[in-house]
Structures are given as structure tokens and as C-alpha cells.
C-alpha positions in Angstrom: -0.1 -0.1 -0.2 2.7 2.5 1.1 4.6 1.6 -2.3 1.6 2.0 -4.3 1.0 5.6 -2.7 4.5 6.4 -3.1 4.5 5.6 -7.0 1.3 7.7 -7.3 2.8 10.6 -5.4 5.9 10.2 -7.8 3.7 10.2 -10.8 1.8 13.5 -9.8 5.2 15.0 -9.0 6.4 14.0 -12.6 3.0 15.9 -13.9 3.8 18.7 -11.7 7.3 19.2 -13.2 6.2 18.5 -16.7 3.8 21.5 -16.3 6.2 23.7 -14.5 8.6 23.2 -17.5 5.8 24.0 -19.9 4.7 27.3 -18.1 8.3 28.4 -17.8 8.3 28.7 -21.5 5.7 31.1 -21.5 6.7 32.9 -18.3 6.5 36.5 -19.8 2.7 35.9 -20.0 2.7 35.8 -16.3 4.0 39.2 -16.2 1.6 40.6 -18.8 -1.3 39.3 -17.2 -0.2 40.8 -14.0 0.2 44.1 -15.6 -3.3 43.8 -17.0 -4.7 43.1 -13.6 -3.3 46.3 -12.5 -6.0 48.1 -14.4 -9.1 46.9 -12.4 -6.7 47.6 -9.3 -6.1 51.3 -10.1 -9.8 51.5 -11.3 -11.3 50.2 -8.2 -8.9 52.0 -5.8 -9.8 55.4 -7.6 -13.3 55.0 -7.6 -13.5 54.2 -3.9 -10.9 57.2 -3.0 -13.3 59.3 -5.0 -16.3 57.9 -3.2 -14.6 58.4 0.0 -13.7 62.1 -0.8 -17.5 62.8 -1.3 -18.9 61.0 1.5 -17.1 61.5 4.7 -19.4 59.1 6.5 -17.8 56.2 4.9 -16.3 53.4 7.4 -13.3 52.8 5.2 -10.6 55.4 4.8 -8.2 56.0 1.8 -5.5 53.9 3.3 -7.8 51.1 4.0 -9.3 51.1 0.5 -5.7 51.1 -1.1 -4.6 48.4 1.6 -7.6 46.2 0.6 -7.1 46.3 -3.2 -3.4 45.7 -2.9 -4.2 42.6 -0.8 -7.0 41.5 -3.0 -4.8 42.0 -6.0 -2.3 39.4 -4.7 -5.0 37.1 -3.3 -7.1 36.8 -6.5 -4.1 36.0 -8.8 -3.1 33.5 -6.4 -6.5 31.8 -6.3 -7.4 32.1 -9.8 -7.9 29.1 -12.0 -8.2 28.8 -15.7 -8.7 24.9 -16.5 -12.6 25.2 -16.8 -12.2 25.9 -20.7 -9.9 23.1 -21.2 -11.9 20.3 -19.3 -15.1 21.5 -21.0 -13.4 21.0 -24.3 -12.0 17.6 -23.4 -15.6 16.6 -22.7 -17.2 18.1 -25.9 -14.7 17.1 -28.4 -14.0 13.6 -26.9 -10.4 14.7 -25.8 -11.3 12.7 -22.3 -10.7 9.4 -23.9 -7.0 9.5 -23.7 -7.1 10.6 -19.9 -9.5 7.8 -18.9 -7.0 5.3 -20.0 -4.1 6.7 -17.8 -3.6 5.5 -14.4 -4.3 8.7 -12.4 -7.3 10.7 -11.3 -8.3 13.3 -13.9 -9.3 16.1 -11.7 -5.9 15.6 -9.5 -4.1 15.5 -12.9 -5.5 19.1 -14.1 -4.9 20.5 -10.5 -1.4 19.2 -10.4 -1.0 20.7 -14.0 -2.4 24.0 -12.8 -0.5 24.6 -9.8 2.9 25.5 -11.6 0.8 28.8 -12.9 0.5 29.9 -9.4 4.2 29.3 -8.2 5.5 31.0 -11.3 3.0 34.0 -10.8 4.6 34.2 -7.2 8.0 34.1 -8.2 7.8 36.3 -11.5 5.8 39.1 -10.0 7.5 39.2 -6.5 9.6 42.2 -7.5 6.6 44.1 -9.4 4.4 43.6 -6.2 7.3 44.8 -4.0 7.7 47.9 -6.1 4.0 48.7 -5.7 4.4 48.3 -2.1 7.4 50.6 -1.7 5.6 53.1 -4.1 2.2 53.1 -2.2 3.8 52.4 1.3 2.6 55.2 3.1 -1.2 54.3 2.1 -0.8 50.5 2.6 -1.7 49.3 6.2 -0.9 45.7 7.0 -1.3 43.8 10.0 1.6 41.4 9.6 3.0 38.6 11.8 4.6 35.1 11.4 1.4 33.3 12.6 -1.0 35.8 10.4 1.3 35.0 7.3 0.8 31.4 7.8 -2.9 31.6 8.3 -3.0 33.7 5.1 -1.3 30.9 3.1 -3.5 28.3 4.4 -6.7 30.2 3.6 -5.4 31.2 0.1 -4.7 27.5 -0.5 -8.3 26.4 0.6 -9.7 29.5 -1.5 -7.5 28.2 -4.6 -9.2 24.7 -4.1 -12.8 26.1 -3.7 -11.9 28.1 -6.9 -10.6 25.2 -8.8 -13.5 22.8 -7.8 -16.0 25.5 -9.0 -14.3 25.5 -12.3 -14.4 21.6 -12.4 -17.9 21.6 -11.6 -18.7 23.9 -14.4 -16.7 22.0 -16.7 -18.5 18.7 -15.9 -21.7 20.3 -17.1 -20.2 19.7 -20.4 -21.4 16.4 -20.1 -24.8 17.6 -20.1 -24.7 20.8 -22.5 -22.9 21.4 -25.6 -21.1 24.5 -24.4 -20.7 26.1 -21.0 -18.9 29.2 -21.9 -21.7 31.4 -20.9 -22.6 29.6 -17.6 -18.8 29.8 -16.6 -18.9 33.6 -17.6 -21.9 34.2 -15.7 -20.9 32.3 -12.6 -17.6 34.0 -12.9 -19.0 37.6 -12.5 -21.0 36.4 -9.5 -18.0 34.8 -8.0 -16.0 37.8 -8.5 -18.7 40.1 -6.9 -19.4 37.8 -3.8 -15.7 36.9 -3.2 -14.9 40.5 -2.6 -12.8 41.0 -5.7 -15.1 44.0 -6.8 -15.8 45.8 -3.7 -15.0 45.2 0.2 -17.9 43.0 1.5 -17.5 44.8 4.9 -19.5 47.8 3.4 -22.4 45.5 3.0 -25.2 45.6 5.6 -24.5 43.0 8.2 -27.4 40.7 7.3 -26.1 40.5 3.6 -22.3 40.0 4.7 -23.5 37.2 7.2 -25.4 35.6 4.4 -22.5 35.8 1.8 -20.4 34.3 4.8 -22.4 31.2 4.4 -21.7 30.8 0.8 -18.3 29.6 -0.3 -17.3 32.6 -2.5 -16.2 34.9 0.5 -13.6 31.9 1.2 -11.9 32.5 -2.3 -10.6 36.1 -1.9 -12.0 38.2 1.1 -11.4 36.0 4.1 -7.6 35.4 3.1 -7.2 39.1 2.4 -8.9 39.8 5.6 -6.3 38.0 7.8 -3.5 40.5 6.5 -5.9 43.8 6.7 -7.3 43.5 10.3 -6.9 42.2 13.7 -8.7 38.9 13.3 -8.6 36.5 16.6 -7.0 33.3 16.1 -10.4 31.4 16.8 -12.0 33.4 14.3 -9.3 32.5 11.7 -9.7 28.8 12.8 -13.7 28.8 12.3 -13.2 30.3 8.8 -10.6 27.4 7.8 -13.0 24.8 9.2 -15.8 26.4 6.9 -13.7 26.6 3.8 -12.6 22.8 4.3 -16.2 22.1 4.6 -17.0 23.6 1.2 -13.9 21.8 -0.2 -15.5 18.8 0.9 -19.0 19.6 -0.3 -17.8 20.7 -3.6 -15.8 17.5 -4.0 -18.3 15.2 -3.4 -20.8 17.2 -6.0 -17.9 16.9 -8.5 -17.6 13.1 -7.8 -21.3 12.7 -8.2 -21.5 14.7 -11.5 -18.3 12.9 -12.8 -19.7 9.3 -12.6 -23.0 10.4 -13.6 -21.6 12.2 -16.3 -19.4 9.3 -17.4 -22.7 7.1 -18.1 -23.8 9.6 -20.7 -20.2 10.3 -22.2 -19.3 8.7 -25.7 -16.2 8.4 -27.5 -17.1 11.4 -29.7 -17.4 13.7 -26.8 -20.2 14.7 -24.2 
């Protein structure tokens, strides 16, 4: 059993290395995509700064706004995934056949193949992020400590897994519909809004905010960012981590169910 698991881990590690080597050939893409992500960062920050100047009763000051969007810029790029289109195309065009014959789990294969993109993003954009931090240093207020950074990493990983499982769930709809691009784009918009990528969720009424904490979206971006922005007690962070892992479990079970049912409908010519 141990040797079998070790062999499987070695197999996924080789897939990771292959994906890493492949992504390194296009490393300039990570810098350009990051630079493009600065556009919504600047637009959102300027919009809320203007609103703060107009409305002095706002609960968030200018420093808080810039700090929020700076951290969200980092988190949203770490937790983003891009495998939905590939998976749905595999199902639609019959490309899934070659993976079904392989001795590994298709979902884990796609996850391991996706991970190098996040590693390269962190490495390639560390210096640009530091330059932004230095340039906006007087506006950015972060609550940093070794424990909080560790909690941030943990919540970011769970946020990434939730995001990946959402993408995988949408892709599996390709077993039942010819194209899922419209569904994916619609859910992505909802996900961005409810995850805090568009505006700070703390500005919403308490009842709405509490409702959003029940949903999985806030665990993708908002709660990982909140760890670095506010004084959050460890028991609160632990509670959020438990809830995020519960959502990972729920989404995993849903995906497993859709996968099993979808394979019954699947033909060699596609979904």
C-alpha cells in the first residue's frame, strides 16, 4: 500500500514538473497578465477614493481602500484558475478518452497541472509587487506577523481549491450541455462580486454580509485578504478555515457525483 501511494505521488510530481517546464516557456505571459490585472486594481482604488472624498461618513478611509485592493490583487491572482475551458473542451470534443485510459485521477491531474501557474506567478511578480508596495507604502496598512502570514497561506490554498472545484464543477456540465462558456462567465461574475474582488464585503449591511459568509465565495478572496488587513482573532481564523474545508469537501462530493453520472452519458465522440 505504501509503495503504491509512493508511486502515485511520484507520478503526480512528474506531472507537476512537466507542467512547470511547460509554463516556464511562457513566463512572460505571467508578467503581462499581472500588469493587465493592475488596471482593475487602479480603477477600483480610484473609484472608492473618489467616493470616500465625497462621503465623509464612509467606514473605510483611503488607506484602508488602497490596502484592501492591494491585498486583493495578490490573493485573486494566487487563487485564480484557468482550467474550465480545457476540461469542458476535453468532454465536448472527446479528448477525455486519452485521460480515462491513464492510471491517474483526471481531476488531480488537472489540479497538479494548474499549480505551476500559481508558483510562477508568485516568483515572477514578486519584484513588481514589492515595487508597488514601496511606491504606495504610506497608504498601505497591513497587520503582519508570522502566525498571520501562515494563516494567510492556509486560507489562500483553501481559496484556490474552492475556486478550482467551482471551475471543475462548471466544466462537468459539459456532459449535459454542448457549451458551458456562458454559464462559466455568468458564475465568474457572481464569484468575483461575492468573493470581494470587486468591492469590500464589509461595506454591505450586516445581514447581507452574514449571508455571504454562508456561501463559499467569500472564502476565495475576502477572508484570506482579511487576515492581513485586520486584527482577526485566531479562533475566528480557525472557524473560517474549518468552514472553507467543509466547502472543499461539499464541492468535491458534488464533482464526484457529476463525474460518475457524466461518464455514463459520455461517448468516445464527446459529451
